[in-house]
MARBA-613343 format. One record per residue: residue in three letters; x, y, z of N, C-alpha, C in turn. Coordinates in pm, 1 decimal. Example, Ala and Ser with C-alpha at 12.3 -4.5 7.8 and 13.67 -1.06 7.14 Angstrom:
<rs>
<residu:Ala	nX:1319.0	nY:-569.0	nZ:780.0	caX:1230.0	caY:-450.0	caZ:780.0	cX:1320.0	cY:-330.0	cZ:780.0>
<residu:Ser	nX:1285.0	nY:-225.0	nZ:708.0	caX:1367.0	caY:-106.0	caZ:714.0	cX:1290.0	cY:3.0	cZ:787.0>
</rs>
This chain:
<rs>
<residu:Unk	nX:-9145.0	nY:-6055.6	nZ:-5143.7	caX:-9131.4	caY:-6029.2	caZ:-5285.4	cX:-9254.3	cY:-5955.9	cZ:-5339.9>
<residu:Unk	nX:-9372.4	nY:-5996.2	nZ:-5295.1	caX:-9494.4	caY:-5931.0	caZ:-5342.5	cX:-9499.1	cY:-5784.4	cZ:-5299.5>
<residu:Unk	nX:-9445.6	nY:-5755.1	nZ:-5182.2	caX:-9444.1	caY:-5618.1	caZ:-5132.1	cX:-9356.9	cY:-5528.5	cZ:-5220.6>
<residu:Unk	nX:-9242.7	nY:-5580.1	nZ:-5263.2	caX:-9156.1	caY:-5502.5	caZ:-5352.2	cX:-9223.4	cY:-5475.6	cZ:-5485.5>
<residu:Unk	nX:-9293.5	nY:-5573.6	nZ:-5536.8	caX:-9365.8	caY:-5556.4	caZ:-5662.4	cX:-9478.0	cY:-5453.6	cZ:-5646.3>
<residu:Unk	nX:-9545.6	nY:-5457.0	nZ:-5534.9	caX:-9651.2	caY:-5359.9	caZ:-5507.4	cX:-9595.0	cY:-5218.3	cZ:-5497.5>
<residu:Unk	nX:-9483.9	nY:-5202.3	nZ:-5426.6	caX:-9421.4	caY:-5070.6	caZ:-5413.9	cX:-9371.8	cY:-5019.2	cZ:-5548.5>
<residu:Unk	nX:-9316.6	nY:-5107.0	nZ:-5629.2	caX:-9270.7	caY:-5066.0	caZ:-5762.6	cX:-9389.3	cY:-5024.1	cZ:-5849.2>
<residu:Unk	nX:-9499.3	nY:-5095.6	nZ:-5839.4	caX:-9617.9	caY:-5062.2	caZ:-5916.7	cX:-9680.6	cY:-4930.0	cZ:-5873.8>
<residu:Unk	nX:-9673.4	nY:-4897.4	nZ:-5746.8	caX:-9727.4	caY:-4771.1	caZ:-5698.2	cX:-9637.7	cY:-4653.0	cZ:-5733.7>
<residu:Unk	nX:-9507.8	nY:-4677.1	nZ:-5742.2	caX:-9412.3	caY:-4570.4	caZ:-5768.5	cX:-9394.5	cY:-4543.3	cZ:-5917.4>
<residu:Unk	nX:-9419.2	nY:-4641.7	nZ:-6001.9	caX:-9395.2	caY:-4630.3	caZ:-6145.8	cX:-9464.5	cY:-4510.0	cZ:-6211.4>
<residu:Unk	nX:-9593.5	nY:-4484.3	nZ:-6188.1	caX:-9656.4	caY:-4367.1	caZ:-6252.2	cX:-9592.4	cY:-4234.4	cZ:-6210.8>
<residu:Unk	nX:-9550.3	nY:-4223.2	nZ:-6087.2	caX:-9487.2	caY:-4098.9	caZ:-6041.3	cX:-9351.3	cY:-4079.3	cZ:-6108.1>
<residu:Unk	nX:-9276.3	nY:-4186.0	nZ:-6123.6	caX:-9146.2	caY:-4175.6	caZ:-6190.4	cX:-9165.1	cY:-4137.1	cZ:-6336.7>
<residu:Unk	nX:-9263.3	nY:-4196.5	nZ:-6403.2	caX:-9288.3	caY:-4163.2	caZ:-6543.8	cX:-9334.5	cY:-4018.2	cZ:-6559.2>
<residu:Unk	nX:-9416.3	nY:-3969.6	nZ:-6466.9	caX:-9460.1	caY:-3829.7	caZ:-6472.0	cX:-9342.1	cY:-3736.1	cZ:-6449.0>
<residu:Unk	nX:-9251.5	nY:-3773.6	nZ:-6360.1	caX:-9132.3	caY:-3692.6	caZ:-6335.9	cX:-9045.6	cY:-3685.2	cZ:-6461.0>
<residu:Unk	nX:-9025.0	nY:-3797.8	nZ:-6526.7	caX:-8948.4	caY:-3798.5	caZ:-6651.3	cX:-9018.5	cY:-3716.4	cZ:-6758.9>
<residu:Unk	nX:-9149.7	nY:-3724.9	nZ:-6765.1	caX:-9225.9	caY:-3647.6	caZ:-6862.3	cX:-9209.9	cY:-3497.5	cZ:-6837.1>
<residu:Unk	nX:-9216.4	nY:-3457.1	nZ:-6711.9	caX:-9204.3	caY:-3315.0	caZ:-6678.4	cX:-9065.6	cY:-3262.2	cZ:-6711.2>
<residu:Unk	nX:-8963.7	nY:-3342.7	nZ:-6691.7	caX:-8827.2	caY:-3299.1	caZ:-6723.3	cX:-8804.7	cY:-3285.4	cZ:-6873.1>
<residu:Unk	nX:-8873.8	nY:-3367.4	nZ:-6953.9	caX:-8849.9	caY:-3368.7	caZ:-7097.5	cX:-8943.1	cY:-3277.4	cZ:-7175.9>
<residu:Unk	nX:-9049.8	nY:-3229.6	nZ:-7115.7	caX:-9141.6	caY:-3138.6	caZ:-7185.0	cX:-9078.1	cY:-3001.5	cZ:-7200.4>
<residu:Unk	nX:-9106.9	nY:-2932.9	nZ:-7311.4	caX:-9058.8	caY:-2795.0	caZ:-7323.4	cX:-9135.0	cY:-2703.6	cZ:-7227.8>
<residu:Unk	nX:-9072.1	nY:-2594.9	nZ:-7190.9	caX:-9131.5	caY:-2502.3	caZ:-7093.9	cX:-9260.9	cY:-2440.2	cZ:-7145.6>
<residu:Unk	nX:-9279.5	nY:-2436.2	nZ:-7277.0	caX:-9401.0	caY:-2377.3	caZ:-7333.7	cX:-9526.0	cY:-2458.7	cZ:-7300.5>
<residu:Unk	nX:-9509.3	nY:-2583.4	nZ:-7264.6	caX:-9624.9	caY:-2667.4	caZ:-7231.8	cX:-9680.8	cY:-2637.3	cZ:-7093.1>
<residu:Unk	nX:-9605.3	nY:-2565.5	nZ:-7013.8	caX:-9648.5	caY:-2531.1	caZ:-6879.4	cX:-9706.3	cY:-2391.2	cZ:-6880.5>
<residu:Unk	nX:-9811.5	nY:-2370.5	nZ:-6805.3	caX:-9882.8	caY:-2243.4	caZ:-6806.3	cX:-9794.2	cY:-2126.4	cZ:-6763.3>
<residu:Unk	nX:-9706.3	nY:-2149.8	nZ:-6667.1	caX:-9619.8	caY:-2043.3	caZ:-6617.2	cX:-9479.5	cY:-2046.8	cZ:-6673.9>
<residu:Unk	nX:-9455.8	nY:-2126.3	nZ:-6775.2	caX:-9323.8	caY:-2133.2	caZ:-6836.8	cX:-9225.5	cY:-2215.8	cZ:-6755.5>
<residu:Unk	nX:-9098.8	nY:-2173.7	nZ:-6758.5	caX:-8991.8	caY:-2249.7	caZ:-6693.0	cX:-9007.6	cY:-2253.3	cZ:-6541.0>
<residu:Unk	nX:-9060.0	nY:-2145.8	nZ:-6483.5	caX:-9081.0	caY:-2145.1	caZ:-6338.2	cX:-9184.8	cY:-2248.9	cZ:-6297.6>
<residu:Unk	nX:-9290.9	nY:-2258.6	nZ:-6374.3	caX:-9394.8	caY:-2357.7	caZ:-6347.1	cX:-9341.6	cY:-2499.4	cZ:-6367.8>
<residu:Unk	nX:-9257.8	nY:-2517.5	nZ:-6467.9	caX:-9198.8	caY:-2649.0	caZ:-6493.1	cX:-9111.0	cY:-2691.0	cZ:-6374.7>
<residu:Unk	nX:-9030.1	nY:-2598.5	nZ:-6324.8	caX:-8944.3	caY:-2630.1	caZ:-6210.0	cX:-9027.8	cY:-2664.3	cZ:-6086.7>
<residu:Unk	nX:-9137.5	nY:-2593.7	nZ:-6068.5	caX:-9225.4	caY:-2622.3	caZ:-5954.2	cX:-9287.4	cY:-2760.4	cZ:-5967.2>
<residu:Unk	nX:-9333.7	nY:-2794.9	nZ:-6088.4	caX:-9392.8	caY:-2927.3	caZ:-6108.1	cX:-9289.0	cY:-3037.3	cZ:-6089.5>
<residu:Unk	nX:-9165.7	nY:-3014.8	nZ:-6129.5	caX:-9061.2	caY:-3116.2	caZ:-6108.3	cX:-9039.4	cY:-3138.2	cZ:-5958.7>
<residu:Unk	nX:-9036.4	nY:-3029.3	nZ:-5881.0	caX:-9021.9	caY:-3045.4	caZ:-5735.4	cX:-9139.7	cY:-3121.3	cZ:-5675.3>
<residu:Unk	nX:-9261.6	nY:-3089.9	nZ:-5719.4	caX:-9378.9	caY:-3161.8	caZ:-5668.4	cX:-9374.7	cY:-3309.2	cZ:-5707.5>
<residu:Unk	nX:-9327.1	nY:-3338.0	nZ:-5827.5	caX:-9323.2	caY:-3477.3	caZ:-5871.3	cX:-9214.5	cY:-3556.3	cZ:-5800.1>
<residu:Unk	nX:-9108.8	nY:-3490.4	nZ:-5753.8	caX:-9011.0	caY:-3559.1	caZ:-5668.2	cX:-9078.4	cY:-3598.0	cZ:-5537.0>
<residu:Unk	nX:-9158.7	nY:-3507.8	nZ:-5483.6	caX:-9236.0	caY:-3540.3	caZ:-5362.8	cX:-9332.2	cY:-3656.1	cZ:-5392.0>
<residu:Unk	nX:-9390.2	nY:-3656.5	nZ:-5511.0	caX:-9483.3	caY:-3763.2	caZ:-5547.7	cX:-9413.7	cY:-3898.3	cZ:-5553.9>
<residu:Unk	nX:-9291.0	nY:-3901.7	nZ:-5603.6	caX:-9216.6	caY:-4028.5	caZ:-5610.0	cX:-9192.2	cY:-4081.3	cZ:-5469.3>
<residu:Unk	nX:-9157.6	nY:-3991.6	nZ:-5377.8	caX:-9129.2	caY:-4034.1	caZ:-5240.5	cX:-9255.4	cY:-4079.9	cZ:-5169.4>
<residu:Unk	nX:-9368.0	nY:-4012.6	nZ:-5193.7	caX:-9490.9	caY:-4044.1	caZ:-5120.4	cX:-9586.8	cY:-4135.4	cZ:-5196.3>
<residu:Unk	nX:-9546.9	nY:-4184.8	nZ:-5311.2	caX:-9634.5	caY:-4272.9	caZ:-5389.1	cX:-9672.5	cY:-4401.2	cZ:-5313.5>
<residu:Unk	nX:-9581.2	nY:-4463.5	nZ:-5240.2	caX:-9623.3	caY:-4583.6	caZ:-5165.0	cX:-9729.6	cY:-4554.7	cZ:-5059.4>
<residu:Unk	nX:-9742.2	nY:-4429.2	nZ:-5017.6	caX:-9845.1	caY:-4391.4	caZ:-4920.0	cX:-9974.0	cY:-4347.1	cZ:-4987.7>
<residu:Unk	nX:-9977.8	nY:-4352.0	nZ:-5120.5	caX:-10090.4	caY:-4314.8	caZ:-5206.1	cX:-10113.9	cY:-4164.6	cZ:-5212.2>
<residu:Unk	nX:-10030.9	nY:-4083.1	nZ:-5149.1	caX:-10041.9	caY:-3938.5	caZ:-5158.0	cX:-9985.2	cY:-3891.5	cZ:-5291.2>
<residu:Unk	nX:-9875.3	nY:-3951.9	nZ:-5332.0	caX:-9809.0	caY:-3913.7	caZ:-5455.6	cX:-9895.1	cY:-3933.7	cZ:-5578.2>
<residu:Unk	nX:-9984.0	nY:-4028.7	nZ:-5574.7	caX:-10070.0	caY:-4052.4	caZ:-5690.4	cX:-10167.2	cY:-3936.3	cZ:-5711.7>
<residu:Unk	nX:-10206.5	nY:-3868.2	nZ:-5607.4	caX:-10290.0	caY:-3749.2	caZ:-5621.8	cX:-10213.1	cY:-3635.7	cZ:-5687.5>
<residu:Unk	nX:-10085.3	nY:-3623.6	nZ:-5655.3	caX:-10002.0	caY:-3521.6	caZ:-5719.1	cX:-9986.7	cY:-3553.6	cZ:-5867.4>
<residu:Unk	nX:-9969.5	nY:-3680.2	nZ:-5900.7	caX:-9956.4	caY:-3720.9	caZ:-6040.7	cX:-10086.0	cY:-3690.7	cZ:-6116.2>
<residu:Unk	nX:-10199.5	nY:-3713.5	nZ:-6054.9	caX:-10326.8	caY:-3680.1	caZ:-6120.1	cX:-10339.3	cY:-3529.5	cZ:-6143.1>
<residu:Unk	nX:-10295.4	nY:-3449.5	nZ:-6047.8	caX:-10295.4	caY:-3304.8	caZ:-6066.5	cX:-10206.9	cY:-3262.5	cZ:-6181.5>
<residu:Unk	nX:-10090.8	nY:-3325.4	nZ:-6193.7	caX:-9999.9	caY:-3296.7	caZ:-6305.4	cX:-10065.9	cY:-3333.7	cZ:-6437.7>
<residu:Unk	nX:-10131.8	nY:-3447.7	nZ:-6440.1	caX:-10197.3	caY:-3492.3	caZ:-6562.9	cX:-10302.7	cY:-3391.1	cZ:-6609.3>
<residu:Unk	nX:-10388.1	nY:-3348.7	nZ:-6518.4	caX:-10496.7	caY:-3258.8	caZ:-6556.8	cX:-10449.6	cY:-3117.0	cZ:-6587.8>
<residu:Unk	nX:-10344.1	nY:-3069.3	nZ:-6522.1	caX:-10303.2	caY:-2931.7	caZ:-6545.1	cX:-10200.2	cY:-2915.4	cZ:-6656.4>
<residu:Unk	nX:-10124.9	nY:-3020.1	nZ:-6689.3	caX:-10020.8	caY:-3006.8	caZ:-6791.3	cX:-10046.6	cY:-3098.5	cZ:-6910.5>
<residu:Unk	nX:-10058.2	nY:-3226.3	nZ:-6885.9	caX:-10066.8	caY:-3322.1	caZ:-6995.6	cX:-10196.6	cY:-3305.2	cZ:-7073.1>
<residu:Unk	nX:-10305.9	nY:-3302.1	nZ:-7003.1	caX:-10436.2	caY:-3293.8	caZ:-7071.3	cX:-10454.9	cY:-3158.8	cZ:-7140.3>
<residu:Unk	nX:-10398.0	nY:-3053.4	nZ:-7084.6	caX:-10408.4	caY:-2919.8	caZ:-7143.0	cX:-10335.6	cY:-2912.5	cZ:-7277.0>
<residu:Unk	nX:-10232.3	nY:-2993.8	nZ:-7297.2	caX:-10151.9	caY:-2990.1	caZ:-7418.0	cX:-10182.2	cY:-3104.2	cZ:-7513.2>
<residu:Unk	nX:-10290.2	nY:-3173.2	nZ:-7493.6	caX:-10328.5	caY:-3282.2	caZ:-7582.1	cX:-10382.2	cY:-3225.1	cZ:-7712.4>
<residu:Unk	nX:-10336.2	nY:-3277.3	nZ:-7828.4	caX:-10388.7	caY:-3227.9	caZ:-7955.2	cX:-10540.3	cY:-3252.0	cZ:-7965.0>
<residu:Unk	nX:-10608.0	nY:-3159.9	nZ:-8027.3	caX:-10751.8	caY:-3171.6	caZ:-8041.7	cX:-10829.3	cY:-3114.8	cZ:-7925.1>
<residu:Unk	nX:-10762.2	nY:-3049.9	nZ:-7837.2	caX:-10827.4	caY:-2993.2	caZ:-7720.0	cX:-10838.8	cY:-2845.1	cZ:-7734.3>
</rs>
């Protein structure tokens, strides 16, 4: 049971980033719709590899290149 909880906890940030990327307008991405589609594909890879801790690095890259760039006051 603890293992399932651990896997869910490791996968949760990647799933939330994937949902965020799907719901953001294309203008928030530097390359527009093409860049958004690329980030969605990478975040699918992140969801699959999150239990191996590789996916969390992809999520951090998404955060710094998309989310933080579009934060108000920046």
